[in-house]
N, C-alpha and C positions, 0 to 999 in steps of 0.2 A: 618847775625843773629842780626845785630842791629835794623832790621826791625821787626824780630820776638820778640824781648824783649819789643818793644813799642806796638806790637800786643797783647802780654800778659799782659801789664800792664793794659791795658782798662780792662781786665776781673778781675783784681786784684780789680780794684773799685767797682764791683759787691759785693765784698765780704761785703763790709761795709752795703749793702742793705739787707742782709739776717738776720740780727739781730731779725727780726721780728718772727722767728720760733720758738714759745715758748710753751713747754709742759704745758699744763694745769694742768694735773692730770698724773703722770708719769705711764707708764706701768708698770704693775707688774712684778718684777724680778723672780718670777716663784714658783710655789708650790714645795712641798718637793719631791714630786714623778717625778717632771719635768726633774731633772739633774741627770747626773750620773758623774762619775770621768772623762770622755771624753767629757762633755758638754751637752748641750740640746738634749733632745730626739728626732729624726726625727719622722715624720708622721702627720697625719691628713690633711685635705684640706682647703684651706682658700677660704671662701664663701664671694663674693662681689657682690653688686648689680649695675647693669647699667639700665639706664630708656628706653633704646631703641636698638635695632639692629644695629651694625654697617653697614656702606653701603659696606664695603670690609675690609679685613685685609692685603691686598696688598698696602704698603707704598707709591706706586705710582699712587693710584687710590682713594685716600682719603685724606682730612684735616677734618675730622669728631674727635671730642673730644674722643668720645666713642671708636672709631677705635684705636686711640692713646694710650688710658689708656690700652688697650689689648696687642697692637703691642709692648709696651715698654718691655714686658717679652718675647716675642718670638724672637726679633732680638737685636744683639749686635750693638752697633755703634762704630764709629773709636774713640770717645772721652766720655768722663764724665766730667761734672763740679764738682769740689772738694770744700770742705767745705772753702776754702780759695779764692773761687771765679775763680781758674785758670782751664784751661783745663788739664786733665789727660788723659792719654793713657788707652784706652779699647782694642779695636782690634789693635789700634796703640801702637807700642812699642816706637818708638821716632819719631821727624820730624824736619824740619829746612826749613826756608823761604830764597827765594832769596833777595838779597840787596834791589831790589825794590818792594818786596812784592806780587808780581805776580805769583810765582811758589812755591808751597808747595810740598816736597817730604816727603813721610811718608814711613816709614819700619814697617811692620805689625809683630804682635808676630807669632811666627811659632808653630803650633799644634794645632792651634783652629781649630774647625771642626763643620759643619752644622748638623743639626738633621738628615739628610739623609745620614750623613756617608761621604760626599764630603769635600774636604778641604776649609778652608777660607784663600784665597790666594790671590794676587794681581790682577789676572785674575776676581774674583768674585767680588772684589771693583770697579774694572774698568766697569765691565758689569751693576753692581748696578746703577752707577751714570751716565753711558751713556744710561743706559735705561731711567732715569728720564731724562736726556737732550735731548732724541729724541722727537721731536714734535710729531710723531705719538701715543706715549705714552700719551700725553697732561695730564702729571704728575701735579695736583693742588698744589703741594707743590714744583713744580720747582723754583718759586721765592726765596726759601731758599738758592738756592745755588748762587745767584747773578750772577756776570758777569764770571761765570766759562764757559771755551770754551772747554777743552780737558781734558779727564783722562786717563792716559796711564799706563799700567803694564810696568815696566822697567827690573823686572825680577820676581823669583816667588813670592818674599814677598815686592817689593818696588814699590810704586804707585807715580805717578806725576800728579799733580793737576795745571793746567794752568788757570790762571785769565786773563782777559784782563784789568783790572784794580785791585788795591789792594783791598781785601774784608775781613774786621776785623769779622764781623759777622759770618764766616764760621766756627769756632770753636764751638761755640754754636749750630749753625745749625746741624753741625756733631755729636752734642751730644744728638740730638733727635729722637724720634722713626720715624719720617717720612724719616730720612736719615739713617735707619737702613740697615745692608748688609743683601742681599737675595740671596739664592741659585739659582746660574745660571740653575743648572740641574733641579731642583724643577720648575723653572720658564717655561724651555723649555718643560718638561713632561706634564705640566699641562695647559699651556696657561692660558685661561681667568679664568679657575679655581683656578689659584693660590691664589687669594683673599679669597677662601673658605676654602683652605687647605694650608696655609702659611708654611714655612721653613725657618728658620733663625738658629743663634746658640747661642741664649739667654739662660738664664738660666730654662726656661720652654718651653715644647714642644706643639705643637697644637694637640689636641686630638679629638675632636668633637665639631660640631655647629648645635644645634637643634634650628631651626628659632623661634623666638618669645619666647624661651623658656631659652636657658642657652648655653655658649660656655665654653668648658672645656679644660684646659691647664693642663700638668702633667709636674713633674718633670724630668729635663735633668740630667741623674745620673753622667754624664761624666763631667760636668760644674765645671771649676775653675775660681773662682771670683777674680780677680786684682783689683777691686774696693778697695781703702784706707778707703772709707767710710762706708765699710761693715765690720762686725766683722766676718761673715761667709765666708770662703774662699774658701769652696768647692760647692757641690750641694745644693740647696735650702733645708731646713730642712723639709717644707712642702711637701706633696705628689703631691702636685697640686693646681690650683687654679680654681674655679667655678665662671664665670661671669653669675649672674641669671637676667632675664630681669624682671625688676619689676617696670613699669611705674610709679604707684601711690606712693606718698610720705609717706602715712599713711601705705601702704601694707609694704613699704621697712622699716619703723621703727618697726612694727609689725614682721616682718621677724629677725629684730635683737634681739628683745626681746624674740622670741621662739627659738633662735640659728639656725634659716633657713641660716642665714648669720651670719658672725662673725665680720666683719668690715664693716662699712658705712660712707660714706661722709656725713655729718649730713645737714639736712636743718635747717635754723636758728632758727625757732620756735621750733624745736625739742630737742634744746641744753639743755636748763634747767632740761628737765626731766631725763637726763643721767650724768648731771655735777656733781652732789654729791651722786651719787648711786654706791655704792661699787662693784656691778656687771659689770661696764664698766670703761673704762679708755677713756679720750679725748686728743687728741693733736691738738694745733690750731697755726696758724700762721696768722699775721694782718698785716705785710708788704709783699705783695703779688705780683705775676707778671699778675695780672688781672686788667681789666678796663670794667666798663659797660656804655654802650652809646647809642644814638639814631643817626642813620645814615639815610639819604634821597635818594631817586630816584632823583639825580641832574639834570637828563634830562627832568624831569616834573614840570611845574609851579604849584605852587608858590615856589616849593623846590630848583629851581635854583637861588633864591636871597638870598645872604646872610644876608641882613637885616631881611626878612621873619624867616629864620632860627634862627638870634639872639632873635627875638622875641618869637619864639616857645620855645628856651632855658630857657628863662626869666621866661616862664609861667610853667616851670616844677618845682615842689618842691622837690629838692633833699634829703631834712631832712625826708621827707613824705615818700620817697623811703627807706631810710635806716631802717627807723622804722617799716613801714608797709610790705616791701618785704624781709627784712634781720633781721628783729628782733633786730636791732642794731648791727649786727654782720658785719659791713662793714665801710668804711670810705667814708665821702663825699670826692669826688674827681674831682675838677674842670679843671683838666688837662686832656688832650687825650692822657693818658700816664700811666702806671701802678705805684702806688706808691713805690712799692719795687724794681723798675729798676733805673739802673745807670743813672744820668741825670733828675731824676725827682725833680723839684723844685717847692713847693706848693705856692711860690710867684709869679709864672707865672700865675697860676688858680686864685690866689686873685685878681691880677690887670686886668686880660684880660678875665676871665671865666664868664660864664652866670649864676650868682646867682640869687636866686628865687626873682621875683620881678613882682608880676601881674599886678599891677597898670601900671608900665612902659610898659610892655607887651602889655595891652590893648592899650595904647596909640600907640604904634608902630604898632600895627595891625590896628588900625584906619587910621594912617598916610599912610599905606601900601595899604588902598582902601578894607580892610575887615571890615566891618562897619554892625551894624544891622539896615539897612534901613528901614524896616517894621515894626520895634519894637514888635517881638516876642519873642526877646530875643537871637536870634540866628544871628550869623555874616553871610553875604553874600558880594560877591565880588560887587565893586561901583567904575567903572571907572578905572579899571585895565586894561593896555595892555594886550590883547590876552587872556583875560578872559570875558566870556560873563557875563553881569551885572545879579546879581540875583542867580549866581552859589553859592551854599551853601558851607559854610566854613565847609566840613566834609570830613575827611580822615580815612584812616584805619592803624592801628599800627599793625605792622606784626612781629611775633616772634614765636620761637620753643616753643614747649609744656612741657617747664619745669615750675613748679609752680610758681619759682620767676619771671622768664620772664613775664608770665601772670599777675601776680601782680604788676609788673612795668607798663605794659600796663594800668593795670585797675586804677592806680594811675595818669598817665598820662590823660587818658579819663576823671577822675574826675577834674583835673586842668583845662584843656581845656574846660570842660562844665562851669565853673565857668565865663569862658571867652567868652561865647557864641560860642565855637567850638565843633563840634559832632566828636567823635572817635569813631571808629569801632574796634574790634580787631579781628585778623585772625591768628589763630596756625596752623603751618605747621612744619613736622620733618624736622630737620637742611639738611638732605641731600637733600629733594627735594627743599627745600628752596633755598640753596645754587645753585641748578643747575637753578631754575628759576630765581634768582635774575638779571644775565646779560640781560633778556630779557625786564626789566624797566617796568614791569607791576604792580607797587606798587608805595605807597606813601612814606611811611618811616618804618625802623624797629627798634626794640630794640634787641642790639646785645652784647654779651662779646666775649672780645678776651684775650688770656693769652699767655705772650711770654716774657722770662725773658731778652732779649736782645735789645739796642735800635732799631736793624733794624726792630722791630714791627712796626715803622712808616713807613716805606717804604713798607713792606708787604701789609699795609692797604692802603696806600694813593699815593703811587706811580704809575704814568700813566700806565693803565689805571684804576687804583683802584683795590681792591681784588673782585669787582664784577662786572668790566669792565664798570663801567658807569661814573667815575670821573676821571678828568685830570686837574692839575693846574701846569704849567710849570715853574712858579716862585717857588711853593712848591718842585717840582722836583729837582730845583737845589740847595735848601737846603739839600734835602734829599741825593742827589748825593753826597755833599759834606762830609757829615756825614757817608756814606757808604765807602769812600774810604780814608778816613783821618788816618793815621797811627798814629799819635800824640794822646794820648787819652784824655788828657785834651782838646785839640781843638777839636776834635770829640764831646765831650759832651756838648760844647758850641752850635755846629751844632744842636745837638738833642734840646736843650733849644729853639733855634730860631725857629726850626721847630713847637714846641709845641706851641710857641707865634703866630706863622702865622695861625695854624689851628684854634685857639681861635680866631682871629681877623676876619677871614673868616667865622667863625662858621661853619666849614665843618662838624663837630660832633657835639653832645651836651653829654659831659661826665657827668656822676652823682656818681658813686661809685667805689671802688675797694673793691671787697669783700674778706672777711677773708676767709681761708681754715680750715675746722674742720672736724676732723675724729673721730669716737668712735669706740672702739672694745669690745668685750666681755673681761673679766678680764682674763682668760685663754691665751689671746693673748699677747705673750712677743716679747719685742725688735722692736715693731711698732715704726718708726720714718718718720719724713719728712726729705729727704735731702737737699742739697743746692739749687736745683731748684724744690724744693716742691713734689719731687716723693716718693712714700712709700717705705720702706726698706723691701718689702716682702722677700727676699732671706735669711733675717736674724729672720724672725718670726717663732718662735715654740710654742707647745701648752703645758701649764702647767695644774694643777688641781685648 
């Protein structure tokens, strides 16, 4: 149990990072007709916008953010992270760790049921994790279970997890939708069709998927909510959730204004029009689990050269990105790590980060052999080994079709044009983009990752990298130390060491951590962010 206590102490450190979750305008406490002596009145549909269809709702077939935002309501997980930063039991009732931290034994809550009426028991949990571990599944989220070796049902409600090494991040990973527990019966019956008709045990049940239009979930009437951070301990108050596919930001805003949707994650430029409007409420979190960055095709020159990558990073105006892409609703972040995560230290970014310095960047490009030889204002290769003289300094910024991501590329495009470098922009949906990345047929991309646990560094950078194009044994040594260190204080020292190394090698170019902002119609009550920035949709009820 000593090891378990140390393991949990690390997550306690996360609690201090969650103070940035601040309500800007408190959600209304309800109209006169909305409550009874028994409490909020059930009914109504939560209407949300998504910008594209998920690739799948099978947690072992996707790491797409849109998919996760829907899966979170269909599946229950073993744990959730409480307001104190510690793991709490959801499907897990209790747990204990071996002295060396390599064996975790979990006792499940009895009586939990999947939406198809089958029991959530040890066999179902073992099935879920063993399916993820199976190489034939090719689960893109498999890295999140780290050095997990075996999962065994010891009896009807007891599961044993065995790891080759201690793995502190497991508690957080097992609180996310990617590790949600799935119905073995439904998987066996539906096969590949499970991703279009998922079955979990969560507060909402899958109902319908109309491609390119909407996905509908309905209330699980038998749900018992054991989360301490939810006020509603029974089935959700809302009849269900409709996720409407609305790709264009202007159309999403119009949909909120016309009550076609009633909750919307705000684009940064749209915040002012809702901020002081009594018809809406806004919740906001400033210290978040996100960071935005440029990453490269490390197998392709000149992006295989750390010095070139550093010059590239110094050419990017991060303040312009905060203002131009985020309308100021983001924090300049020079660290390759979210501002809200344990182990974030801005001093590292200040000392080793790539601050905007176009004159120094121009000098470095010259030194590296990218010069304006013919006087036309554009740089070309001049005496660079492995690159033909005269090859233009022209590359493509690849990202997915989010307005903010496109604007980030456009600002980078303008910054590089000032230095005689031509940047084109290519927009590709994230599912296709992530599938194409391992082929290595691109120059650089603009990416956003969000993860509340220090293991985000390993998920991104540990060999062969999340897109299978990067490997640095020296960095792996640091990350392996962080992933297996049971002393929480020492673990965060490794996390800081990894951040410094990533910046010294200019492996990625961080530029911002974006704020989380959500608007709702004024009749939406009890909408909040929880400790991991999920929305409290089980508590939501509608007043007049």
